[in-house]
C-alpha positions in Angstrom: 90.5 84.6 93.9 90.2 88.3 95.5 93.0 90.5 95.6 94.5 91.4 99.0 94.8 95.5 99.1 96.1 97.8 101.6 94.8 101.3 102.0 97.2 104.2 102.7 94.9 107.4 104.1 92.7 104.5 105.3 90.8 107.1 107.8 90.3 109.8 104.9 87.6 110.3 102.6 88.5 108.7 99.7 90.0 106.1 102.2 87.1 105.0 103.7 85.2 105.2 100.3 87.3 102.6 99.2 87.5 100.4 102.3 83.3 100.4 101.5 83.3 100.0 97.8 85.8 97.0 98.3 83.1 95.6 100.4 80.4 95.4 97.7 83.1 93.1 95.6 84.2 89.3 95.3 87.4 90.0 93.4 89.2 92.1 96.0 89.7 92.5 99.9 91.2 95.2 102.1 93.2 93.5 104.8 94.8 96.5 106.2 94.7 100.1 106.3 97.5 102.9 107.0 96.8 106.5 108.6 98.8 109.1 109.8 97.7 108.2 113.3 96.6 104.8 114.2 92.9 104.6 113.7 92.1 101.2 115.2 89.6 99.8 112.7 87.3 100.7 110.0 84.1 98.9 108.9 86.4 95.5 110.0 89.6 96.6 108.5 92.2 97.2 110.8 94.1 100.3 110.7 97.7 101.0 111.8 99.6 104.0 112.2 102.5 105.2 109.4 105.3 104.2 111.2 103.9 100.8 111.4 103.7 100.4 107.4 107.0 97.7 106.8 105.5 95.3 109.4 102.0 95.9 108.5 103.1 94.8 105.0 105.0 91.7 106.6 101.9 90.9 108.8 99.0 91.2 106.4 100.8 90.5 102.9 98.7 92.6 100.4 99.5 92.5 96.8 99.0 95.9 96.1 98.9 99.1 98.2 95.8 101.8 97.1 96.9 105.5 98.1 95.0 108.7 98.8 96.6 110.6 101.2 99.3 113.6 100.8 102.5 113.2 99.1 104.5 112.9 102.2 102.8 110.1 103.6 102.7 108.7 100.3 106.3 108.6 99.3 106.7 106.8 102.8 104.3 103.9 102.1 106.1 103.9 98.6 109.4 103.0 100.2 108.0 100.5 102.4 106.4 99.2 99.3 109.8 98.6 97.8 111.2 96.8 100.1 108.7 94.6 100.6 107.8 94.1 96.9 104.4 95.4 96.8 102.6 97.4 94.0 100.7 100.7 94.7 98.4 102.7 93.1 98.6 106.1 93.5 95.6 108.5 93.6 97.5 110.9 96.0 97.8 114.8 93.8 100.3 117.6 94.4 103.8 115.9 94.0 106.8 117.9 93.2 109.7 117.2 90.8 110.9 115.4 93.5 108.0 113.5 94.3 107.5 112.0 90.7 111.2 111.1 90.7 111.1 109.0 93.6 108.0 107.4 92.0 109.4 106.6 88.6 112.1 105.3 90.3 110.2 103.0 92.7 108.8 101.8 89.5 111.9 100.3 88.5 111.4 97.8 91.1 107.7 97.7 91.9 104.5 98.3 89.8 103.4 101.7 90.0 100.2 103.1 89.1 99.9 106.5 88.8 96.8 108.9 88.1 95.0 111.7 88.9 91.6 110.7 88.3 90.3 107.0 88.5 87.0 108.2 86.4 86.5 106.4 83.3 84.8 109.1 82.2 87.8 111.5 82.7 89.8 109.0 80.4 87.1 109.8 77.8 87.0 113.3 78.4 91.0 113.5 77.8 90.9 111.3 74.8 88.1 113.8 73.2 90.5 116.7 74.4 93.0 115.7 72.0 90.8 115.3 69.0 89.0 118.6 69.9 92.4 121.0 70.5 93.6 119.4 67.5 90.3 119.7 64.9 89.8 123.3 66.7 93.4 125.4 66.0 93.0 128.8 66.9 89.6 128.7 69.1 90.6 130.2 72.3 90.6 127.8 75.6 89.6 128.2 78.8 90.0 125.6 81.7 88.0 125.3 85.1 87.7 123.1 88.0 85.6 123.2 91.0 86.0 120.8 94.3 85.1 120.5 98.1 86.7 123.4 100.6 89.0 120.6 101.9 91.0 120.1 98.7 94.5 122.1 99.4 96.2 121.5 95.9 95.0 123.8 92.8 94.5 123.5 90.4 93.8 119.9 90.9 95.6 116.9 89.6 93.1 116.1 86.8 93.1 119.9 85.6 96.9 119.4 85.5 96.4 116.4 83.6 93.7 118.2 81.1 96.4 120.9 80.4 99.4 118.7 79.8 96.8 116.9 77.3 96.1 120.3 75.8 99.7 121.6 75.2 100.4 117.9 73.6 97.9 119.5 70.8 98.8 123.2 70.8 101.8 125.2 72.8 99.7 127.5 74.5 100.8 128.8 78.5 98.8 128.5 81.6 96.8 132.0 82.7 95.8 131.2 86.6 93.3 133.5 87.1 93.0 137.3 86.0 93.1 140.4 87.6 92.5 144.3 86.3 93.6 145.2 83.0 94.3 141.5 81.9 93.7 141.6 77.9 93.7 138.0 76.6 96.9 136.4 74.2 96.4 134.4 71.5 98.7 131.7 73.0 96.9 131.1 76.7 94.9 129.0 78.4 93.0 130.5 81.4 92.9 127.8 84.1 90.5 128.8 87.4 90.1 126.3 90.6 86.8 127.0 92.6 86.5 125.4 96.2 83.2 125.1 97.8 81.1 122.8 100.0 81.6 119.2 99.3 81.6 119.2 95.3 83.3 115.7 94.5 85.0 117.0 91.2 83.8 119.0 87.9 85.9 119.9 85.2 85.6 122.0 81.9 87.3 122.9 79.1 85.5 125.0 76.9 86.7 125.9 73.2 85.1 128.9 71.5 86.0 130.5 68.2 84.3 130.9 64.4 81.1 132.5 66.4 80.8 128.7 68.6 81.3 127.5 71.8 82.6 123.8 72.5 82.1 122.6 75.9 83.7 119.4 77.3 82.9 118.5 81.0 83.0 116.0 83.6 81.2 115.9 86.8 81.5 113.3 89.3 78.1 112.7 91.3 79.8 110.5 94.2 83.6 109.4 95.3 82.4 106.1 94.5 83.2 106.5 91.3 87.0 106.8 91.6 86.9 104.2 94.6 85.8 101.5 92.0 88.4 102.8 89.4 91.5 103.0 91.8 90.2 99.0 92.6 90.3 98.2 89.1 93.3 99.3 88.7 94.7 97.4 92.0 93.2 94.4 90.8 95.0 94.9 87.2 98.3 96.1 88.6 98.5 92.8 90.8 98.9 90.9 87.6 102.0 93.1 86.1 105.4 93.3 86.8 107.7 96.2 88.0 107.1 99.3 85.5 105.1 102.5 85.6 101.5 102.1 84.1 98.5 104.9 84.5 94.6 104.4 84.1 94.3 104.3 80.3 95.9 100.9 80.1 93.1 99.6 82.6 90.6 101.3 80.3 91.9 100.2 77.4 92.1 96.1 78.6 88.4 96.7 78.7 
């Protein structure tokens, strides 16, 4: 049995990649897509305007909505999902505190899985970061991320997640870039964002001290990496009840 899903942000880069990736799998089917303005059809999948989401959820009856859009568009679809009792996988980043609170409130009614990155490799990186930062106490920390030139939030959601992982192990304050006379403090972590070309996503955490350097990095070669992970999350979430979930739980089940 394939899981019927909808894609919010269907005409975007990630939305199109999810539709393409799902077409190659037999455990999932994209039955409808949503976008800010009606796109008609993408690879045989009907795409409707955001205003028509409630009616489309009723007509196409997806079990899960996979969202890669904007915070505003995501929250609109989340409200419709709650009304229709449809779970949602959220890959959109850049939510403010009110947005995060709205997602968490929705999880009281439907299953919600929120992740800043759906790469399996990133999940391994986060666990390695925890171990390395805990073991190398006192080493200087620097975090760099690089993405394509259309990405609007900086630092990336994944960089924020890496930073949060570091801060769970050590009390450090982020310094976002440096300029002029800026001596480094012992309790800081430099955070830097670069935007260029069509780079899918690169993240690196450097730990330096004791005359040695440890570099923990991850580079995505294709957006299909994230699409595959988001689809895995959707199939997994379809078997869950209401609640708040993260991508690490999907990996652990494997």
